[in-house]
Structure formats: structure tokens, C-alpha cells
N, C-alpha and C positions, 0 to 999 in steps of 0.2 A: 373274489376278495382281492384287495389292493396288495401290490407287492410289498409294501412296507409292513404289513401285518401277516405275512406268510410265516408259517412256523419253520424254525430252524431244525435241521436233522439233529438228532441226538445219537451219540455213540452208544452201543449196547453196553450193559454193565457186565464187567468181568469180575466174577467172584474170586478169582484166583489171584493172589498177590504175587509179585515177581519174587523169585527165590533169593534168599539172602546169600550174599557171596562171602564166603570165608576163605581167605588165602591160606593154603596148606601150611606155609611157613609160620603163620600166626595162630594155628588152631590150638596149640597147647597154651599160648598166652592168655587166651580168653578164659580158660578154666582157672588159671592162676589169678587173673584179674578179678573174677567173680569172688573167689576166696578172699582176696584183699579187701574188695568193697565190703563183703560181709563183715569181716573182722573189724574194719574201721567203723561200720555202722553200730555194731554191738558196743565198741569203745565209746563211740559218741553218746549212745544212749545212757551208759553208765556215768560218763562225764557230765552230761547234761543234768542228770538227776542229782549228782554230787554238787554241782554248782548251784542248783536251784535250792537244795537243802541249806547249803551255806548261807546263801542270801537270806533265806527265811529265818534261819537261826540269828543272824545278825540283826534282822528286823524285829525279831521277837514274836512273830505270829506268821501263820500261813497266808499266802495270797488268796484272794477271793477266786480269781480266775487262773488257778495254778496250771491247768491243762493248756491254756492259751499261751501262757508265758513259757511253759516247757517246749511247746510246739515252736514258738518263735526262736528259742535258743537253739533247739537242735536243727531246725531248718537252715539257720544262718551257718552254723558250724558244718553241716552236711554239704551245703553248697560250696563252701570255701574249701573243705578238705577234699571233696570229690573233684572239684576242678583242678586242684593242685595235683591229685593222683592222676587225673587224666593227662596233665602236662608233663609229669616226670615219669609216669608209668611205662611199662614195656611196650605198649601200643602207640606211644606217641611218635609222630613222624615229623 
């Protein structure tokens, strides 16, 4: 077999992922951060439902693809608010 077509050695697959590193000084911050993100997500869900309902009432009828519109609204709000929380939160460095 010519050298150009020689198989290249493959590294064996390692099923173990490297351990996640949690700095001891930030261990309590992650729990608080999870609670903050969960509370914000619940608030975003309620706010999105309220906004969509208001828009539909002003329009006079329901949207045909209401689920898609709901998803787009909550996606944009979640990305913005979670980015803001990440920048201003206790874990920001």
C-alpha cells in the first residue's frame, strides 16, 4: 500500500469526561444562581403569556401559530435576561 493511503492511528475512545471543577469559594454561588435563573424563567413565562394575550386582544383574535410566536418572544427575552444576569451576577469575573 502506498504511503499516501496509509491509515492514520486513532486514539482510543475515553468514555469518562474530565471532572467539572468547582472552586470552593464559589460553591454556594452556583446554588443561588440556579435559583435566580429558575425564578427569572418562571417570570419570563408569565410575562410572555401576558404580552401575547395583550397583543391578541388588541388584534381582536388569536394568532394561527400562537405557539411559535410565544416561543420567539420567550427566546428573545430569555437570551437577553440570562446574558444580563451572567454579566451582573455573582459569578461574573
